[in-house]
N, C-alpha and C positions, 0 to 999 in steps of 0.2 A: 677589626674595619674593614668597610666595606672596597671590595677593590676599584682596581680603575683601567677600564677596558677601553680599546681604542674605538671611535665612531666613524667610519673609516667614508659616511654617507652623511652629506648637511641633511641634518634634521629630517631623520629618516622615520616615519612613522607607519607601524606595521595597525593593519587594519583588521578586523577580526569579528564575524559575524555570527552570532551564535542564536541556536531556540533549541530550546527544552533538552541540550546533550552536557550536562554541568560535567558527568563522569571523563568526556571528550574535551574537552575546554580544559580541565584540571590537567588530563597530560601532556594538551600544550604547554599549560603554564609552566608545568616540568617541566618540558625541551626547552623552554623561550632562557631558563638560567643558567644554561648552558651554552647558552650563546661565547661568541670569543669576542665578540664586536655588542656594543649596544645599541639599542633603537632611539631615538631620542624620546618615542612617544609609543605606547600602544594603545590603541581605541578598541574598545571591545565593543559593540552595535548587540544588545539583548534585544532580538526580536519577539521575546516571551516577555520580558518586564517585570526579571524574575526578584525574589528579596534575597536567593539563592545565590542567585548569578552575582548580584551585586557586591553578596558580603564576600565574594570569593574574590570580587577585583578587588576590593577592600584590603582585604589579605594579603595578595600578589602585590599589589604596591608599595604594601608596610613590605615583604619581604624583600623584594627590588631593592626598598632603599636601604635595608640591613645588605643587601650584596652589591649594588651598583653605584651607593650613594643618592644622594640628592642631587637631582640636576639645577643647579643656582646661577651656571654659566649660560645658560639660556635658557631661559625662562619662555612660556608660550607666548601668544599672544593678547592673554590675557593677564600675565604676570604669573599665571602657574607652574609649579614646579617638580609638581606627580606625572611619575613615568606615566602609570595607568590611568587611561581613562574611560568611562563608565558612561556608554550612550544608550539609556534605555530608550526604546521604541514604544508609542503611546498601542500601534496597530502593527501586526504582524505582515511587514510590506515586502517578503521573500525576500530571497536570495539578493536579486536586484535592487528592491529597496532600501535595505541592510547596508549595503557597496555605497549605493550613494548615499545615504546618512552617514556615512560611515568616511566615506573620502569627504563631504561637505566639514564635516565636526574637525579631520584631521589639517585640512584647508586653513579654515577660520583658527584653528590655534595655528597656525605658522607652517607648518609640514612642508619640506622643499621634495620629497620623494614619498612617496605611500606602495610598500609591499601587503597587498591584498590577501585575504586567505580564510577559508571557513573553518569552524571548530575541529573537524575530524581528520586532520594532519599532526606532523610533529616536526620543527625545524631541525635542520642540520647544525651541528654545531658554528660552522665555519660557512653558515648560508651567506652572511651578511657580507662576509671580504669577499664572497664568490660572486655576489651581484656587484661588489664598486669595482670592480674590475674593469665592468663594461657601460657605468655612469659617464663616460670622459667621449662614448662615440654613438649609446641608443639614449633614447628616451624614451622606450618602454621597451622591458626586458622579462621576458617568461624564462627561467627557470628549470631548469630539470627533476621531476620527481622518481621517487620509488617507489613501487606498490606494498601491497600492505604486508605483502609475502618476501620484500626487502627486493623484489628484480623489478630493471628498469617498466618505467610506464611512460609507454606511448602515446605523445600528443600529435591531433591531427591540425600541424601549425597554417598551414596554406588552404586559404577560402578559395575554390574557381570562383572567380568574381560573374561571369556570364550565366553560371545553375545557383551561385550563393549555397555551393555546401562545402562542408572542408574536401581536401581534395584526400580519395581513398588510397591513394597510392602514393604519398609522399615521401620521402627518403627518408627512413627512421633514423640513420646515421648523422649527424651533425659536419659529418667531415672534418679533413685534416684541420680548419683552425678552428674548430669547435663549438660551431655557429650557423644559424642559417636565417636570414631576413623572412620578415613573418609579416601577415597582416588580418590578425585578427589574436585573440587574447586570451588569456584564463584567469579568471580569480583564483585560481588555485593555483597559488605564490608568482602571479603577477604581477611586477611593480611599472611603477612610471612617476616621470618626473610632474613639477608645480608646473612647466612650459604647457604641458599636454593639459590640465585643467582649464587653465585661463584660455588655451585656444577652444577648447571643443568641448567644457563645459560637466559638469556629474556626470557621471552612468543613467542612465536612463531608468528608471524605475519604473516603469508602465510595463517592461519588462516580467515582473513578479520573477520567477523563476526563469532557467534555460533561456544561453543566447546573447544576454546581455553583458557578456563580458569579450563574445566572440567578437558582437556589435562593436563596441568600444573600439578595443583593439583594430579593428576595420575601418573606424573614423580617424583613430587618432594614425593611423600606420597613412593616412591620406595627407598629413603633415609635418610629423617626424620618424626619421630611421626606427623602426623596429626589430629584433631579434629574438628565436629564442637560443639559448645555450646551453651549453653541453655540461656545466655546474651542476652541481645535484646541491636542492636547496630545498627541497621537503624532503618527508615521506609520508605514505597516505597511513593513517591509523585505523580506519574503518575497513573491514570485509564486505565486497560488492559481488555476489552471484553473476556468474562473466561466462562468454563462451570467447575461449583462447580462438584469433584466426591468425593461423599460421606462425605461433609461437612469440608473435611484436604485440598485435592488434588486440582488440578484445571489447565483446559487445558488453556492457555491463546492465543488469538489473534494471528496472525502472519501473514509477506508476502512470497511474492513465491522467493524474494531473497534470505529470511531466509529457505525457505523450501530447497531450492538450496543448499544452504551454512550446513546446516543440514545434509545432504545426502554425500554431496563432501568431506566436512570434513571428515568422518566418514574414511576417507583414510587417514588420516595424523594422526589420532587416529589408526591404524593399526599400522603404521609404527613403532611409539613408543611404542607400544606392544611388539612390533618382538624383540626391543634391549631388554627387558625383559622378555622375554621367555612366556608373554603373550596372544600372536597372533595363534589361531588355526583359520585356513579358513575358514571352513566348519561350525563353533558353529558362528565363527561374522559373515557369509553369515547371520547365520539364525538372528543375530540382526540387521542385514540390514532389513530382512523381517520386524522384531519387530519395526524397526526407522519407517517402510513404512507405517505399517497398522496404528500406532501410528497419523501419521502424516494426513493420510489417515480420521483418525474417526476425530484430530481436523480440517477438510474443510469441513467434513458432522457435526457438532455439533456446530460449531463459523464462520467458516469463506464461505464457502460452495460456492465457486469457483473453482470449479473442472477443465473449460477448461485449465485454467494457472495452477495452483497447481498441475497437475498431470503430465504432461510436466517437468516443474521446480524438480520435486522431479527425476523424470526420468533423465536428463541432471546430476544433483549431483550425481547418482549413478555410471553412463558413467565414470564422472570426476574423482568419486572417485579410478574406479578401474584402473585409470591412474596413479592415484599418489601410487598405492601399486605395481605395475609395475615399478617405477622410478628409473631407476640404479644407477640417478645420486644425488636421495635424499638424505639427511643428516641432523639430528636432529639439534635442536639450540645448539651451543657449551659452556662447561659453559666459565663464565666471569673470573675465577681463578682455578689455579689449585690448588688442596686438596689432591690430592694423598701425 
């Protein structure tokens, strides 16, 4: 007989974006079977549109039906009762496009909360209960994570608004109360409510990769309380080359594609900051310089590919300027008139 587990978060949808990493996705699925509370739905956004991934999702749905039972009490908006929803994409929209599509899918199904993550993580068995205790105070919640080696993973939760960059000296401990307010978000384990999506719309797919989550958290924090909490809810499952800084912070290896979008997407961040009166051109340009320097240090300390890395950064800066000057740019629209 399937077990009956509590569901402490109302209509919680886990949204996972995957692309050509079936082995990692299988490990994530295995970790989900160890959850001590059930999500309402699990939406798998497949940017590869792979038959293999589709088959994995079908098998996982059957596995959860045997483990948790069929959810007949809370069908989705289309009357469906499947726990696992496979959402293939016609083209690879990157992480940003995937999370935008996944949030839209879960929203249309009737989800009230969205817990978003990549395919290269593992959920902690008590993760849902640990997040649930914060839902009465915050609409945007970032749980803590373990690194792939089991150590604590530091995430820069504060955005320096004048510069538009993460605060490099933000306190790594979250204090005696176990949380700190934040003004950005990470789609590796971040959670937000339906009220957020109603008000500010879907994550912006135009970012393609990098910075879409930070910007979404920034916009959300302008309207709703947001916090990073000490409760560990995920573990990273993929080893990445990095340079440890003082034992807490680290610079991870990245690609020239990422380098380009790191710089280019600052143009989108600037546009959103303009809306809320936080964009100051001279200071933001100083933030561009700081970001470029950080990426130069990453090149020197980790990746060592200056010949291609520097041009990628320069192309990104050039295209960011075009975005800032684009007279036709508009932010993502709200999903619902909340006024």
